[in-house]
C-alpha positions as CSV (number, residue, x, y, z in Angstrom):
1,M,-32.7,14.8,19.7
2,K,-32.6,16.8,16.4
3,K,-29.2,15.3,15.6
4,N,-30.6,11.8,16.1
5,L,-33.5,12.6,13.8
6,L,-31.1,13.7,11.1
7,T,-29.3,10.3,11.2
8,Y,-32.5,8.2,10.5
9,P,-32.5,8.8,6.7
10,Y,-28.9,7.7,6.5
11,L,-29.5,4.7,8.7
12,L,-32.5,3.7,6.5
13,W,-30.4,4.1,3.4
14,M,-27.7,1.8,4.8
15,L,-30.2,-0.7,5.9
16,I,-31.9,-1.0,2.5
17,F,-28.8,-0.7,0.2
18,T,-26.0,-2.1,2.4
19,I,-27.1,-4.4,5.3
20,I,-30.0,-6.2,3.6
21,P,-28.0,-6.9,0.3
22,I,-25.1,-8.3,2.4
23,F,-27.5,-10.4,4.4
24,L,-29.1,-11.8,1.2
25,V,-25.6,-12.6,-0.3
26,F,-24.8,-14.5,2.9
27,Y,-28.2,-16.2,2.9
28,F,-28.0,-17.5,-0.7
29,S,-24.4,-18.6,-0.2
30,V,-25.4,-21.1,2.6
31,I,-28.8,-22.1,1.4
32,Q,-29.6,-24.9,-1.0
33,V,-33.0,-24.6,-2.8
34,E,-34.7,-28.0,-3.4
35,Q,-38.1,-29.1,-4.4
36,T,-38.9,-30.1,-0.8
37,G,-37.7,-26.7,0.5
38,T,-34.5,-25.0,1.5
39,S,-31.7,-26.5,3.5
40,F,-28.4,-25.3,5.0
41,T,-25.3,-26.2,2.9
42,T,-21.6,-25.4,2.6
43,E,-21.4,-26.7,-0.9
44,H,-21.3,-23.3,-2.5
45,L,-18.5,-22.1,-0.3
46,T,-16.4,-25.2,-0.7
47,R,-16.9,-25.1,-4.5
48,V,-15.2,-21.7,-4.5
49,F,-11.9,-23.3,-3.5
50,E,-11.9,-25.8,-6.4
51,P,-8.7,-25.4,-8.6
52,I,-10.5,-24.1,-11.6
53,Y,-12.1,-21.2,-9.6
54,L,-8.9,-20.6,-7.6
55,K,-7.1,-20.0,-10.9
56,V,-9.7,-17.4,-11.8
57,I,-9.3,-15.7,-8.4
58,F,-5.5,-15.7,-8.5
59,R,-5.6,-14.3,-12.1
60,S,-7.9,-11.5,-11.0
61,I,-5.7,-10.6,-8.0
62,S,-2.5,-10.7,-10.1
63,L,-3.9,-8.5,-12.8
64,A,-5.3,-6.1,-10.1
65,L,-1.8,-6.0,-8.4
66,I,-0.1,-5.3,-11.7
67,S,-2.6,-2.5,-12.6
68,T,-2.2,-1.0,-9.1
69,F,1.6,-1.0,-9.4
70,F,1.5,0.8,-12.8
71,C,-1.0,3.3,-11.4
72,L,1.3,4.0,-8.5
73,V,4.4,4.3,-10.7
74,L,2.6,6.6,-13.1
75,G,0.3,8.4,-10.6
76,Y,2.9,9.5,-8.0
77,P,5.0,11.6,-10.4
78,M,1.8,13.1,-11.8
79,A,0.5,14.0,-8.3
80,M,3.9,15.6,-7.6
81,I,3.6,17.7,-10.8
82,L,0.1,18.8,-9.9
83,A,1.0,19.7,-6.4
84,S,4.1,21.7,-7.4
85,R,2.3,24.1,-9.8
86,E,1.0,27.5,-9.0
87,L,-2.6,27.6,-7.7
88,K,-4.3,28.7,-10.9
89,K,-2.3,26.4,-13.2
90,R,-2.7,23.5,-10.7
91,D,-6.5,23.8,-10.7
92,I,-6.6,23.8,-14.5
93,L,-4.4,20.7,-14.7
94,V,-6.5,18.9,-12.1
95,V,-9.7,19.6,-14.1
96,L,-8.0,18.4,-17.3
97,F,-6.9,15.2,-15.6
98,V,-10.3,14.5,-14.2
99,L,-12.2,15.5,-17.3
100,P,-12.0,12.0,-19.0
101,M,-13.8,10.6,-15.9
102,W,-16.9,12.6,-16.8
103,M,-17.3,10.4,-19.8
104,N,-19.2,7.1,-19.6
105,F,-17.1,4.2,-18.4
106,L,-18.2,2.0,-21.3
107,A,-17.5,4.7,-23.8
108,R,-13.9,5.1,-22.6
109,T,-13.4,1.3,-22.7
110,Y,-14.9,1.0,-26.2
111,A,-12.6,3.8,-27.3
112,W,-9.6,1.7,-26.3
113,M,-11.0,-1.2,-28.4
114,T,-11.0,1.2,-31.4
115,L,-7.5,2.3,-30.7
116,L,-6.1,-1.2,-30.1
117,E,-7.8,-3.2,-32.9
118,N,-5.8,-4.6,-35.8
119,N,-6.9,-1.7,-38.1
120,G,-7.1,0.8,-35.3
121,I,-5.6,4.2,-35.1
122,I,-2.4,3.0,-33.3
123,N,-1.6,0.3,-35.8
124,Q,-2.4,2.6,-38.8
125,F,0.1,5.1,-37.3
126,L,2.7,2.4,-36.9
127,T,2.1,1.2,-40.4
128,A,2.5,4.7,-41.8
129,L,5.9,4.8,-40.1
130,S,6.9,1.3,-41.4
131,L,7.0,0.0,-37.9
132,P,5.6,-3.4,-36.8
133,T,2.0,-3.3,-35.6
134,L,0.8,-4.2,-32.2
135,N,-1.5,-7.2,-31.4
136,I,-2.4,-6.7,-27.8
137,L,-6.2,-6.6,-28.0
138,Y,-7.9,-9.5,-26.2
139,T,-4.8,-10.2,-24.1
140,D,-3.8,-9.6,-20.5
141,K,-1.9,-6.5,-21.6
142,A,-5.0,-4.9,-23.0
143,V,-6.9,-5.6,-19.8
144,V,-4.1,-4.1,-17.6
145,L,-4.0,-1.1,-20.0
146,G,-7.7,-0.6,-19.6
147,M,-7.5,-0.8,-15.8
148,V,-4.6,1.6,-15.6
149,Y,-6.4,4.1,-17.8
150,N,-9.7,4.0,-16.0
151,F,-8.4,3.8,-12.4
152,L,-5.3,6.0,-12.6
153,P,-7.2,9.1,-11.3
154,F,-8.1,7.1,-8.2
155,M,-4.4,6.9,-7.4
156,V,-3.4,10.4,-8.4
157,L,-6.1,12.4,-6.5
158,P,-5.5,10.9,-2.9
159,I,-1.7,11.4,-3.3
160,Y,-2.2,14.9,-4.7
161,S,-4.4,15.9,-1.8
162,V,-1.8,14.8,0.7
163,L,1.1,16.3,-1.1
164,R,-0.6,19.7,-1.1
165,K,-0.7,19.6,2.7
166,I,3.0,19.1,3.2
167,D,4.7,22.0,5.0
168,R,7.2,23.4,2.5
169,S,9.4,24.6,5.4
170,L,10.2,20.9,6.0
171,L,11.6,20.6,2.5
172,E,13.6,23.8,2.9
173,A,15.0,22.5,6.2
174,A,16.1,19.3,4.5
175,E,17.9,21.3,1.8
176,D,19.5,23.5,4.4
177,L,20.8,20.4,6.2
178,G,22.5,19.2,3.0
179,A,19.9,16.6,1.8
180,T,20.0,15.8,-1.9
181,P,16.7,15.7,-3.8
182,F,16.8,11.9,-3.7
183,T,17.3,11.9,0.1
184,T,14.6,14.6,0.5
185,F,12.1,12.5,-1.4
186,F,12.6,9.2,0.4
187,K,13.2,10.7,3.9
188,V,10.6,13.5,3.9
189,I,8.2,13.6,0.9
190,F,7.3,10.0,0.6
191,P,6.8,9.3,4.3
192,L,4.5,12.3,4.5
193,S,2.5,11.1,1.5
194,L,2.2,7.5,2.7
195,S,-1.4,7.9,3.8
196,G,-2.3,9.1,0.3
197,V,-0.4,6.3,-1.3
198,I,-2.2,3.7,0.8
199,S,-5.6,5.3,0.1
200,G,-4.8,5.3,-3.7
201,I,-3.7,1.6,-3.6
202,V,-7.0,0.6,-1.9
203,M,-9.1,2.8,-4.3
204,V,-7.4,1.3,-7.3
205,F,-7.1,-2.3,-6.2
206,M,-10.7,-2.8,-5.1
207,P,-12.4,-1.9,-8.5
208,A,-9.6,-3.5,-10.4
209,V,-10.0,-6.9,-8.7
210,T,-13.8,-6.8,-9.1
211,T,-14.1,-5.4,-12.7
212,F,-15.9,-7.4,-15.4
213,V,-16.6,-4.8,-18.1
214,I,-12.9,-4.2,-18.9
215,S,-12.0,-7.8,-19.0
216,R,-15.0,-8.7,-21.1
217,L,-14.4,-5.9,-23.7
218,L,-10.6,-5.7,-23.9
219,G,-10.1,-9.3,-23.0
220,G,-12.7,-10.5,-25.5
221,G,-14.0,-13.1,-23.1
222,H,-10.8,-15.1,-23.3
223,Y,-9.7,-14.1,-19.8
224,M,-12.3,-14.9,-17.2
225,L,-11.9,-12.8,-14.0
226,I,-13.8,-13.2,-10.8
227,G,-16.1,-10.3,-11.7
228,N,-17.0,-12.0,-14.9
229,L,-17.5,-15.3,-13.1
230,I,-19.9,-13.7,-10.6
231,E,-21.8,-11.9,-13.4
232,Q,-22.1,-15.2,-15.2
233,Q,-23.5,-17.0,-12.2
234,F,-26.3,-14.5,-11.7
235,L,-27.2,-13.6,-15.3
236,T,-26.4,-16.7,-17.4
237,T,-26.3,-19.9,-15.4
238,G,-28.8,-18.7,-12.7
239,D,-26.7,-20.3,-9.9
240,W,-27.3,-17.6,-7.3
241,G,-25.9,-19.7,-4.5
242,F,-22.5,-20.1,-6.1
243,G,-22.5,-16.5,-7.2
244,S,-23.3,-15.3,-3.7
245,A,-20.5,-17.5,-2.3
246,L,-18.0,-16.0,-4.8
247,S,-19.2,-12.5,-3.8
248,L,-18.9,-13.4,-0.1
249,I,-15.3,-14.7,-0.4
250,L,-14.4,-11.6,-2.5
251,M,-16.0,-9.3,0.0
252,A,-14.0,-11.0,2.9
253,F,-10.8,-10.7,0.9
254,L,-11.4,-7.0,0.2
255,L,-12.3,-6.3,3.9
256,L,-9.1,-8.1,5.0
257,T,-7.1,-6.0,2.5
258,M,-8.6,-2.8,3.8
259,G,-8.0,-3.9,7.4
260,I,-4.3,-4.5,6.7
261,M,-3.9,-1.2,4.8
262,S,-5.7,0.7,7.5
263,R,-3.3,-0.6,10.2
264,T,-0.4,0.5,8.1
265,D,-2.0,4.0,7.6
266,K,-1.4,5.4,11.0
267,D,-1.4,9.1,9.9
268,R,-4.5,9.6,8.0
269,E,-4.1,13.4,7.6
270,G,-0.7,13.5,6.0
271,G,1.7,16.4,6.0
272,R,3.3,15.6,9.3
273,L,6.3,13.5,10.3
274,W,5.1,12.9,13.9
């Protein structure tokens, strides 16, 4: 009975901040408000699949996949470095890596605008070295760079937490059996860390595909992503029905992605081969 009483605050929290908002999103996506009242409609949902909006969705997914790929390529070696250090040094490195996340998200994104602008620090440094300047601000490259910078810790930390659990005796056994470092990595280390990799991919891909601040600031409004489109419907055009339909489709896509990844992630604990 006491345990049941302790769950009520959490159930109330989920009801107010999760279930009711999702219900409202679904409600507005299938309701047409008219002068005579409200009526059921599928117009908002079918409008999502128009070519102009599908282009925005595909662009959002492609940029999110590219960002996730670069986060994985950069994050896995970093996680291995963190997991291989002595305990004291490792904790210090982890704190230093997470430290930028303590800053405001907008402040970090604005900082990249200062670095990448035509007269920014990077171009001034290149000019001083008589090298050609970079002109990547307000392009897809700047958006991907902003995503990778902001979401890289979400890839590193899950992989790092799994790599720490790997039994070192397995690595020693692989070496005793004549395995090269390359073979040890692909036959032992990577399979054991797969659960962390999958978790990192999900944690990076989900915010990357829904972001609107990074694309607005670093993309300069030239590159509309689905997050910007949803924000525009609610705050600018006032079309809550279409905005809710976009949110519903995006939510379904993310749930499908999480379902596929969870089926792949059979060993959620890591550190074991069987």
